[in-house]
N, C-alpha and C positions, 0 to 999 in steps of 0.2 A: 446148451451143451458146449463145452469148451473145445476150441479147435487147437490142436497141437501139431507143430511141424518139426520134423526131425531135420536138424541142420548139420551139414557135414563138417563144419568148421566152428571155431570159437566165436565167429561173428555174432551168433545169436545172443551171446552174453552181453555184447555191446548194445544190441537192440533192446534187450531187457532194461538196460540202464538209461539209454538215450532216447529211444523212440517213445512217442506219446502212448500212454496206456490205452489199449482198446479192450473193452469188456469182452470176456470170453475167448481172448486170443492169447496164446502163450507159445514160447519157443523153447525147445528142450535140447539138451546135449547129453551125450554119454559121458558122465563124470569120470569114467575110467580111462578115457582117451588121454594119452600123453601129448605134449607138444609135438613130439616126433610123429605120432600117429596123425595128428591134424595136418602137419606139413605134407606128409605122404599122401593124404587124401585130397589136398587142395589142388585145384586146377587153375593155373595162372596164365593169363594172356598178357604178353609184352607187345606193345605197339611201338614199332620203330626198332631198327637194328643198326642204327648209326653209332656215333660216339657214345652217347648215353646208353643206348640199347645194348651194345656189346658188353659194357660194364655190368649192366643189370642182369643180363643172361648169365654171365660168369658168376656173379654173386648169388643168384638164385640156385644155380646148380651146386654151389659149394655150401649152401645154407640148409640143404635138406629138402628142398622142393623137388618132387619127383615127376610132376606132370606139367610141362611148360609148353605153351604155344607162342610162336612169334610171327607177326605179320608186318610186312614192309613191301612197298611198291617199287623201291629204288634198286638200281644196280650199282656195283662197286666202281668207284672212280679212283684213279691213281692218287688224287689229292686226299682221299680218305685214309690212306695207309698210315699216316703219322699219328693217328689217335684211335682208329677203329681196329683194335689189335687182334680181332678174330680173323682178319683178312690178310692175305699175302699178295704179292705182285701178280702171281699166276691167277688170282681170283678176279682181277679187273674185268669189268663188263658182265660178271655173273650176278645173279640176284642176291642181295644182302641177306635176306631171311634164310635162304637155303644154305648159303655158305656158313653163316653164323650157327645155324642148327647143326650142320655137319661137324663143325669144330667142337661144339659142346658135346656132341655125341661121342666123338673120339676121346676126348679128355675125361668125360664122366659117363661111361657106358651104362651106368645104373639109372640115368635120368632119361625119361621119355620126353623127347622134344620134337614138336611138329612145326614145320614151317609153312607159311602161306605167302606166296609171291603175288600179292593183290593189294588193291586199294581197300581201305577199311570200309568205304561206302559200298563195295561190291558184296560184302558178306551179309547174309540175312540176319534178322533179329534173333532167330533161333540159335545162331552161332554164338552170339554174345550171352544168351541166357544160360549157356552150358558152363560158364566159368564161375569160379569162386570170387576172384577179384581181377582187376585190370590195372596194369602198370603202364603208364605212358612215358616213353622216352622220345618225344617228338620235338622237332624244331619248327613245326608249323602250328601257329595259333589256330588257323582254320580247322585243321584236323583235330586238334584238342577240343575245340568248341563243338565239333560234330559228335565226337564220342561222348562228350559231357551231356549234350542234349539228348542223345540216344538213350543213355543210361537213366537219366532223369525221367524220360518218357516211359521207360520199361517199368520203373517203380510205380508210376501212376497207373499203368495198364495191368501189370501182373502182381502188384503187391510184393510180398517177401520174395517170391520166385524171381522177380526182376531186380532185386536189390543186389547190386554189384559195386562194392567199394572201388574207388579209383585212387591209385597212388600216382600223382602227377609230378613229373620232374622236368626242369628246364634249365638251360645254361645259356649264358651270353658272355663270352670272353671269360673274365675272372669273377663273374657273378653267377649265382645260381639259386634255385629254389626247389623245395619239395613240399608237397601238401597232401593231406588226406581228405578226400571228398567222400562223404557218406550221403548219397543222394536222398533228398527230402529231410535229412537230419541236420546237416550243417551247410555252410556256404558252398555252392557249386562253383565251377570255374568262371561262369559268366557273371557271378556276383562280384568278382574282382577283376572285371575286364579292363578297368582303367589302370591296373598294375602293369600291363604288358606294353612294351614299346611298339609304337606304330611303325609300319614300313617307311623307310626313308624315301621321300619323293622329291622331285626337282621341278620347279615351275617350267611349264612348256615354253614360255617366252624366253627363259634363260637358255635352255638347251637348244632352242631353235635359232636364237639370234646372238647371244653374248655368252658363250661357254667360258668358264673360268677354271674348271676342274676337269681332270680326265674322266670323272664319272659323268659330267655333263655330255662329253663327246660319246661316251658309251651309250647313254640314254638316248641321245639323238639317233645313233645308228640302230639301236635295238627297238626303239619305239616308233620313231618317225620314218626313217629310211626303210626299215624292214617292212612296215605296213604299206609303204608306197610301192616298193618293188615286188613284194610277195603278199598281196592283199588277202589271198585266200589260204595262206599257209601260216601256221602258228610257229613262233620261234621256240625251239627246244633248247633249253639251257644245258641239257646233258649231251647234245649232239655236237661233237667236235667241229664238224663242217659248219654248223650254224654259228658257233662261237668264233671260229676263225674268220668267218665273213664279217662278224661284228667288229672284231679286232682290226681287220683291214680297213673298214670304213671309218671306224672311230680314230684310228691312227692318222689317216689322211686328213680328217677334219681337225684333229689336234695339231697337226703340223701347220695348218693354215692360221691357227691362233697361238702358235708357239707354246703349246701345252705339253709337257713331258709326262711319262708315266703310264702309257697304255700298254697293257700286257694281257695275256690269256687269262691268268688267274683273276686279275681285277675285273676283266670283262664278265667272266662267268659269275663272279661274286655279285656284281651289280644286277645282271640279268636274273639270277636266281634268288637275289636278296639273301645271300649267304651271310650269316652272323659268325664272326670268328669263334672257333671252338678251341678250347685248351684241355688237354688230356687230364690234367690234375683236377680241374673243375668238374669234368665229367665223372671222375672217380669218386669225388666227395659227394656229389649229388646222387649218384647211383647207389652208393653205400647207404645214404639216408633213405632212399626209396625202398631198398631191400630190407633195411631195418624196420621200416614201418609195415611192410608187407608181412614180415615175420611176426610182429606184434599183433597186427589185426587178425591174422589167421590163428595164432596160438593163444592170444590173450596173456602172454607171459609178462607183459608190462603195458602200462597205459600208452595208447597211440598218440601221435602228434595232434595237438589241438591248436590250430590245424594247418598252420603255415610256417615254414622255416625258410629264412633267407640267409644266404652265404655270400660273403664278399671277400675276395682276395686282392682287392685293389691296393690296399695299404695294410699289409700284414694279413692276418687271418681273423675274420670277424663273422660271427654267426649269432642269429637270434631267432626266436620263434614267438608267435603271437596268435591269438584266436581271431580269425577274420570273420566278421559278423555276416550273417546271411542277409541278403538284400531283398526286402519284401517286394520291390519293384523289378526284380530280376526278370529278364525276358525269357529265361528258361525254367527256373524253379519257382518263380513268383507269379505275377499276374499275366505274363506272356503278352503284354501290351505296352505300347509306348506312345509318345506324342512328340510332335514337332510344331513349332510356330514359325511360319514363313510368310513373306509378302505374297499377295495374290499374283504379283507379276513374275514370281519365280518360275522358271521353266521346269518341266518335269525332269529334264536332265540334271538340273541343279538340285532338285529334290533327291534324286538318286545319289548324287555326289554327297549330299548331306548325310544320307543313310550310311554311306561308306566311311565318311570321315568323322562322324559323331562318335565320341568316346563311349556313348551308351549303346549304340548299335554295332558299329564296326563291321558292316556287312561287306561282302566281296562282290557279288553280282546280283543285286536284288531284282526280283520280278514283282510287279505291282498290278493289282486288280481292285476294282470297286464293284462289289456285287457281282453281276454277270458281265460287267464291262472289263475287258482287258486293256489296261493302260499301257503297260510295256512288259514284254516277255523277252528274256535273254535267250531262251531256247524254246522250241526248235527254230531253225533258221527261217522257216516260213512265217511263224508267228512274230519273230523278231522283225522281219521285213514289213509285216503288216502293221505292227504297232510303232515302228521307228518314227513316223511323222509326229507322233505325240510328244517326242522328246523336245522338240522346239516350241511346243505350245506352253502357255502359262498355265499354272495349276488352277488359276481362277477360271479359265476356259473349260477345264476338264471336270472339275467338281466343286462343290460348295464348301465353305468354311465349316469345320467340325466334322467333315467326312472321315470315316474310318476305313482305311485301306487294308487289304490283305497283302502281306509281304512274305515272300519266300526267298530263301537264299541257300547256296550250297553249304554254308557253315552251320546250318541248323537242320534238324530233322522234322520240325513242325513249322507251321506258318505263324506269323505274328500279326497282331492287330495294331496298326499305327494310325492314331487320330491326328489329322493335320488341320490346324487352325490358321487363319490369315491374320497377320499383324499389320498394323498401319505403317 
């Protein structure tokens, strides 16, 4: 007996063309539905209400999308106002998602827009299952990886019900990109992890002993001095008192080494790893993301296949290409990886390798082997219990060829990492 599923959007037509054929399975649409009908029925989630998110929300409201949700954990800062045009000076310190939604509601009262002042990790899986598609306007690679892993996992667990296309946009100065991710069909975000710039880091020896740049002094104050003076308190890049403290300490150190250029804006940028944002780049990438959302929902034109790159560094340059799916992808592929290290390597160095490797790029990995806890980042009690292992060599802790279970905040599932000892 054939199984037929009614799909509320034109996405089913893409699946009929792109998804592998499964005997007895079909997807159907009401052929009498117009593109306007499909737009009206689509339920869209926008993740991020910053420079890119503001543009995307405005574009969606003006393109015929009637049911929009926006989620963002941040509050509005004075420095946001030059490019995040849904906000005004009186909105400073208010939640971005709530203010953005209120602005769209005033300008486009026919649009139903719901705000969520939360971290994306706080929302249950059922929340994401309720949407037609997801548009990411995030400046955090970690958050983008998390939602990518979640959606790929929903397809595996729920089949078509869990299939949520992701339109992912990103900007960095005068460069930007947009891509269409169809989970389990084309390349997911982690398939192209090596495309993304790694966070700028500075050698500890340089910032501790021979600073040459204002950034070195800021890193010294925010990483070394803060941890020494406030060992149990996390530095908050959005807290003016914290940043002013960093500026004061960094300026004093910079004066000792005759280094100019310390100011509040630079200090906050270094602490939060802020990438310069330009309003025109945001507008171009947001327009591309909205255009792809329109095409995916209505099937009015072929969607992007599957990566668009924009550069305004020297004129206006744009091209698109199909990014191939990686069979070894840690998210949509085999969910396993490998490392080859010396047996004398410490467990702490192994964790550093997982962070810095272009394949893994993990943020705070937790490791276990079978029932043995090698190192846990949280909770505090387990971290203190497993901390002594950090100084031990991996040769002391396990045999060559052992497969570790690794979890990380950037992923929704665990990974299997096989570690072999090299000579």
